[in-house]
C-alpha positions in Angstrom: -3.9 -31.3 -18.7 -5.9 -33.7 -18.8 -5.1 -34.4 -22.7 -1.4 -34.6 -22.1 -2.0 -37.1 -19.4 -4.2 -39.1 -21.2 -7.4 -38.9 -19.6 -9.1 -37.0 -22.6 -8.4 -37.2 -26.1 -7.0 -34.2 -27.6 -9.9 -33.9 -30.1 -12.5 -33.9 -26.9 -10.0 -31.1 -25.1 -10.3 -29.1 -28.3 -13.9 -29.3 -28.7 -14.2 -28.1 -25.0 -12.2 -25.3 -25.1 -13.7 -24.3 -28.9 -17.0 -24.3 -26.8 -15.8 -22.2 -23.7 -14.3 -19.6 -26.2 -17.5 -19.1 -28.0 -18.9 -19.0 -24.7 -16.8 -16.0 -23.4 -17.3 -14.4 -26.9 -20.7 -14.3 -26.8 -20.9 -13.2 -23.6 -23.6 -13.6 -20.8 -26.6 -12.5 -22.7 -26.2 -14.9 -24.5 -26.0 -17.6 -21.3 -29.0 -19.0 -20.0 -29.3 -20.4 -16.8 -31.1 -23.6 -16.4 -33.1 -24.0 -13.0 -32.0 -27.0 -11.0 -28.9 -27.3 -12.5 -26.8 -25.6 -9.6 -24.3 -23.3 -9.8 -22.1 -21.6 -12.2 -19.6 -24.7 -12.5 -22.6 -27.2 -13.3 -24.6 -24.4 -15.5 -21.5 -24.5 -17.9 -20.9 -28.2 -18.0 -24.6 -28.5 -18.8 -24.0 -25.8 -21.4 -21.4 -27.7 -23.1 -23.2 -30.8 -22.7 -26.1 -29.4 -25.3 -23.7 -28.4 -27.8 -21.2 -31.1 -27.4 -22.9 -34.2 -25.9 -22.3 -35.5 -22.6 -19.4 -37.8 -23.7 -16.7 -34.7 -24.1 -18.5 -32.3 -22.0 -19.4 -34.7 -19.0 -15.5 -35.2 -18.6 -14.5 -31.5 -18.1 -14.4 -31.8 -14.8 -11.9 -34.7 -14.1 -9.1 -34.6 -11.6 -11.0 -31.1 -10.0 -13.5 -29.9 -8.1 -15.7 -27.4 -7.5 -13.9 -26.5 -4.2 -10.4 -26.3 -6.0 -11.9 -24.8 -8.9 -13.4 -21.8 -6.9 -10.4 -21.3 -5.0 -8.1 -21.3 -8.3 -10.1 -18.8 -10.0 -10.3 -16.5 -6.7 -6.5 -16.8 -6.6 -6.2 -15.6 -10.0 -7.9 -12.8 -9.5 -6.4 -11.7 -6.4 -2.9 -11.8 -7.6 -3.9 -9.0 -10.4 -5.6 -7.1 -7.6 -2.4 -7.6 -5.2 -0.3 -6.2 -8.3 -2.9 -3.4 -9.3 -2.5 -2.4 -5.4 1.0 -2.5 -6.1 1.5 -0.2 -8.6 -0.9 2.3 -6.8 2.1 2.4 -4.0 4.7 2.9 -6.7 2.8 5.5 -8.0 2.8 7.6 -4.5 6.1 7.0 -3.7 7.2 8.4 -7.0 5.1 11.4 -6.3 6.8 11.9 -2.7 10.2 11.2 -4.1 10.0 13.8 -6.2 8.5 16.4 -4.3 10.8 15.6 -1.5 13.5 16.1 -3.6 12.0 19.3 -4.6 11.3 21.1 -0.5 14.7 19.1 0.9 15.5 22.6 2.0 11.8 23.7 2.9 12.2 24.5 6.5 8.7 23.5 8.5 7.3 22.9 12.2 7.1 19.1 13.5 4.5 18.2 16.1 3.9 16.0 18.9 0.9 15.9 20.7 0.0 18.8 18.5 2.3 20.5 20.3 5.7 22.5 18.8 8.4 20.0 18.6 11.5 20.4 16.4 12.1 21.9 12.7 12.1 19.9 10.2 12.1 20.2 6.1 9.0 19.0 3.9 11.3 16.8 1.7 11.9 14.7 4.8 7.9 14.5 6.3 7.8 13.1 2.9 10.4 10.4 2.8 9.1 9.7 6.0 5.2 8.5 4.4 7.5 6.7 1.2 9.1 4.4 4.0 5.9 3.2 6.1 4.3 2.9 2.6 7.3 1.0 1.4 6.6 -1.1 4.0 2.7 -2.0 3.2 4.6 -3.1 -0.6 6.7 -5.2 1.1 3.8 -7.0 2.7 2.3 -7.6 -0.2 4.9 -8.9 -2.0 5.7 -11.7 0.5 1.2 -12.1 0.8 1.1 -12.1 -3.0 3.9 -14.9 -3.3 1.7 -16.7 -0.2 -1.4 -16.5 -2.8 0.7 -17.4 -5.9 0.4 -20.9 -5.6 -2.1 -23.1 -7.4 -4.5 -25.2 -5.7 -5.6 -26.6 -8.6 -5.8 -30.5 -8.9 -6.2 -30.8 -4.5 -9.5 -32.4 -5.8 -11.6 -31.0 -3.0 -10.0 -32.6 0.1 -7.5 -35.2 -0.1 -6.5 -35.2 -4.1 -6.5 -38.3 -6.2 -5.6 -41.5 -7.3 -5.8 -40.2 -11.2 -2.6 -39.5 -12.8 -3.1 -35.4 -13.1 -0.4 -33.4 -13.5 -0.5 -30.2 -10.8 2.6 -28.6 -12.1 1.8 -28.8 -16.0 -1.5 -26.7 -14.8 0.4 -24.6 -12.6 2.6 -23.3 -14.9 0.1 -22.6 -17.7 -1.8 -20.6 -15.2 1.4 -18.3 -14.3 1.8 -20.1 -10.5 4.9 -20.8 -9.7 3.8 -23.1 -7.4 1.1 -25.5 -6.0 -0.4 -25.5 -2.2 1.6 -28.5 -0.7 -1.2 -30.2 1.2 -4.7 -30.8 -0.4 -6.6 -29.8 2.6 -5.0 -26.5 2.6 -6.3 -26.1 -1.4 -9.5 -24.6 -0.5 -7.7 -22.0 2.0 -8.2 -18.3 2.0 -7.0 -16.9 5.0 -4.2 -14.9 2.8 -7.0 -13.0 1.9 -7.3 -11.7 5.6 -3.2 -10.5 5.3 -4.1 -8.6 2.2 -7.2 -6.8 3.6 -5.0 -6.2 6.4 -2.5 -5.2 4.3 -5.0 -2.6 2.7 -6.1 -1.2 6.0 -2.7 -0.3 6.9 -2.3 1.4 3.5 -5.6 3.3 4.1 -4.3 4.4 7.7 -1.1 6.0 6.2 -2.9 8.0 4.3 -5.2 8.9 6.3 -2.4 10.2 8.3 -0.4 12.1 5.3 -4.1 13.7 4.5 -5.1 15.0 8.1 -2.0 16.6 8.5 -2.0 18.0 4.9 -5.9 18.9 6.1 -4.8 20.3 9.3 -2.1 22.4 8.3 -3.6 23.7 5.0 -6.0 25.4 7.5 -6.4 29.2 7.4 -4.8 29.0 11.4 -2.0 27.6 10.1 -1.6 28.2 6.8 1.8 26.2 5.9 0.9 24.1 2.9 -1.9 24.8 0.1 -3.7 22.3 -2.2 -4.5 22.4 -5.8 -7.4 24.2 -6.8 -7.5 21.3 -8.8 -8.3 18.7 -5.7 -10.7 21.4 -3.8 -13.6 23.2 -4.3 -15.6 25.8 -3.7 -18.7 26.2 -0.9 -22.3 26.9 -2.1 -22.4 29.8 0.2 -19.3 31.1 1.6 -17.6 32.2 -1.3 -14.4 32.4 0.9 -13.9 28.8 1.5 -11.6 26.6 -0.4 -12.8 23.0 0.4 -9.9 20.4 0.2 -12.7 18.1 -0.7 -9.7 15.1 -2.3 -8.1 14.9 1.2 -12.0 14.0 2.3 -12.6 11.7 -0.3 -9.0 9.9 0.6 -10.1 9.8 4.5 -13.3 8.6 4.1 -12.1 5.4 2.1 -9.6 5.4 5.6 -12.2 5.1 7.6 -14.0 2.1 5.6 -11.4 0.4 5.7 -10.7 0.2 9.3 -13.2 -2.2 8.9 -12.0 -4.6 6.6 -9.9 -6.6 8.8 -12.3 -7.2 11.5 -15.2 -8.4 8.5 -12.6 -11.1 6.6 -12.0 -12.2 10.2 -15.1 -12.9 10.7 -15.7 -14.2 7.2 -13.1 -17.3 8.4 -14.7 -17.9 11.9 -16.6 -21.3 10.6 -13.4 -22.4 9.2 -13.6 -25.5 11.8 -17.0 -26.5 10.3 -16.0 -27.1 6.6 -18.8 -24.4 5.8 -17.8 -23.4 2.2 -19.4 -20.4 1.5 -16.9 -19.0 3.9 -13.8 -19.3 2.2 -12.7 -15.5 1.1 -13.8 -12.5 1.7 -17.0 -10.9 -1.0 -15.5 -7.5 -0.8 -11.6 -7.9 -1.5 -12.0 -6.6 -5.0 -13.4 -3.6 -4.7 -11.0 -2.7 -1.4 -8.0 -3.8 -3.3 -9.6 -1.0 -6.2 -10.6 1.5 -3.8 -6.9 1.6 -2.4 -4.9 1.6 -5.9 -7.8 4.0 -6.8 -7.3 6.1 -3.3 -3.4 6.0 -3.8 -3.2 7.6 -7.0 -5.4 10.2 -6.1 -3.2 10.7 -3.1 0.2 10.9 -5.6 -1.8 13.9 -7.2 -2.7 15.3 -4.0 1.1 15.5 -2.8 2.6 16.6 -6.9 0.2 20.1 -6.8 0.9 20.7 -3.0 2.3 24.0 -2.2 4.8 25.1 0.8 3.8 28.2 1.9 7.9 28.9 2.9 7.1 32.3 4.3 4.9 31.4 6.6 6.8 28.4 7.8 9.9 30.6 8.4 7.7 33.2 10.0 6.4 30.6 12.9 9.8 29.0 13.0 11.7 32.2 13.8 8.8 32.7 17.0 8.6 29.0 17.7 10.5 27.2 20.7 11.5 24.0 18.4 15.2 24.3 19.0 14.9 24.3 22.5 16.5 20.1 22.5 19.8 22.1 20.7 19.6 23.8 23.5 20.0 21.7 26.3 22.3 19.5 24.2 25.0 22.5 24.0 24.3 22.8 28.2 24.9 19.2 28.4 27.9 18.6 26.0 29.6 21.9 26.3 28.9 23.2 29.6 29.1 20.3 32.3 25.0 19.7 32.5 23.3 16.3 33.1 20.7 15.5 30.7 18.2 16.0 33.1 19.3 19.5 34.4 20.1 21.4 31.0 16.5 19.6 30.5 14.7 21.8 33.1 16.9 24.9 33.0 16.1 25.2 29.1 12.5 24.6 30.1 12.7 27.3 32.5 14.2 29.7 30.3 11.6 28.9 28.0 8.6 30.1 30.6 11.0 33.1 31.2 10.3 34.1 27.7 7.5 33.4 27.2 6.1 35.3 30.3 8.1 38.6 29.5 7.2 38.3 26.0 10.4 37.2 24.3 10.9 35.4 21.1 13.8 33.0 20.9 16.0 35.4 18.7 15.8 37.7 21.6 17.3 35.7 24.3 20.0 36.5 26.1 22.7 35.0 28.3 21.2 36.6 31.3 17.9 35.2 30.9 19.5 31.8 30.9 21.3 32.7 33.5 17.8 33.3 35.7 16.7 29.9 34.5 19.6 28.5 35.3 19.5 30.1 39.1 16.1 29.7 39.6 16.5 25.7 38.8 19.9 25.3 41.2 22.3 25.5 38.9 25.0 28.6 38.5 28.3 29.5 36.6 27.3 28.7 32.8 30.2 29.9 31.2 28.5 30.6 27.3 28.7 33.3 24.8 25.5 35.2 23.5 26.8 34.0 19.9 26.8 30.7 20.9 23.4 30.8 22.7 21.9 32.2 19.8 23.5 29.1 17.9 22.1 26.6 19.5 18.5 28.4 19.3 19.2 29.0 15.6 16.6 26.7 13.8 19.1 26.9 10.3 22.0 25.8 12.4 19.4 23.1 13.8 18.6 21.5 10.2 22.2 22.0 8.9 23.9 20.0 11.6 20.8 16.8 12.4 22.7 14.7 10.2 22.9 11.6 12.0 21.4 8.2 10.5 17.7 9.1 9.3 18.0 12.8 10.6 16.6 16.3 8.8 20.4 17.5 7.9 21.3 17.8 4.2 23.7 15.3 3.9 21.6 12.2 5.8 18.5 13.7 3.7 20.6 13.1 0.5 21.5 9.6 1.0 17.7 8.7 2.4 16.5 10.0 -1.3 19.4 8.1 -2.9 17.8 5.1 -0.7 14.6 5.8 -2.1 15.1 6.2 -5.4 17.2 3.1 -5.5 14.5 0.8 -3.8 11.4 2.3 -6.1 13.3 1.4 -9.3 13.8 -2.5 -7.4 9.6 -2.6 -6.5 9.0 -1.4 -9.8 11.6 -4.3 -11.6 9.6 -6.9 -8.5 6.5 -5.9 -10.5 7.4 -6.0 -13.8 8.9 -9.3 -13.2 5.7 -10.4 -12.3 3.5 -8.9 -14.8 6.2 -10.6 -17.3 5.8 -13.6 -15.4 1.9 -14.0 -15.7 2.4 -12.6 -19.6 4.4 -15.5 -20.6 2.1 -17.9 -19.0 -0.8 -16.9 -20.6 1.0 -16.9 -23.8 2.0 -20.7 -23.1 -1.5 -21.3 -22.2 -2.6 -19.9 -26.4 -0.3 -22.3 -27.6 -1.5 -25.4 -25.9 -5.1 -24.1 -26.5 -4.0 -23.9 -30.3 -2.9 -27.0 -30.6 -5.8 -28.8 -29.1 -8.0 -26.8 -31.4 -6.0 -27.8 -34.2 -6.5 -31.6 -33.5 -10.1 -31.2 -33.6 -9.7 -29.3 -36.9 -7.8 -32.5 -38.2 -10.3 -35.1 -37.2 -13.1 -33.2 -38.9 -10.8 -33.2 -41.9 -10.6 -36.5 -41.6 -14.2 -37.0 -41.3 -15.0 -35.5 -44.6 
């Protein structure tokens, strides 16, 4: 850009580029810092000065400061890290879709307050986690678009009178736009947004893994993890320890501190402290989150549903009582609250008498209704048994978003379509960065060619 704007010559630009590429090729071991020359930016300038002379090396910082230079490097790194997390999200979401499709009719029990609540299917359950992670994908996409603006050329705080071209540098670095106000070029508040998105992702993973942890315990036995995600005990030979779940939950525990730490880092913004303008743990947090997303994807793909155990428990569980309450309300004249009370009393009577749901009779229901001040419920045994049948429940719950097969199929197709769209979004961003990189290479080759011409002419 400096050469294009004639702030330095093409020969000087090419020499600087070649020297920087040589430094990158030689690696850190060949680069020696010198006391008294300040931070890495100034150390590199001194290196260039020794190699190219001060007249050339001293022109490198024209039209930029360490503040906007550092902010630009930070944003280049952060956007790559965000895309890495989004790639991890796509991997897990794809695993959730594939496993949900296999288990669209695998009946399970859903819980509230850790108490049996309603029949569900494992496929419908997994799609709920797909949707939660979909919100996180969108949150990161919005954050990406906010951070993907170039601060280069803000020149500290107030801009510059030099004829720089910020749009050109932004384009070569793959930024679609520049940070508008030069004073905000140094800001990194967006990192708090990213930290929050990462923490929320890990919270969702913690919920999923906690469910798997509980329901794979012997006392439940609804799920079983693949052997590759478990270990044995050093002393108890009968144990199958779900260590992969524990690994995810450990990172989730750490993640709960990321947001508070990020906010604390920016607490001195008003004092213009320069060392409080980035979250140092963010790259590692992104890597940890991406890794845990991929690990969870493997766990999901390897999970086994113990269908016989689930069906055995469903036959004994009072999880269709809301359906019976609806039947009394809609077909037999009871208001909802009275129907709710009658069914609640029915469950209490049956538990006291040792009756399972499939053993409920019209007489038992009439006894419950009488105790609650309601009489004359004209319901057949067939209708009563149907209302308490979990299979009927699962077949007919086709309200929007429901567990019924027709609605589950719709939700599954929506998830597949959204997953395809999200993949295209990430690929589009990666493609733009790749094109920008090629344009940068093309521009640098041209400038290095100018150096070669000068050397030939000098000979």
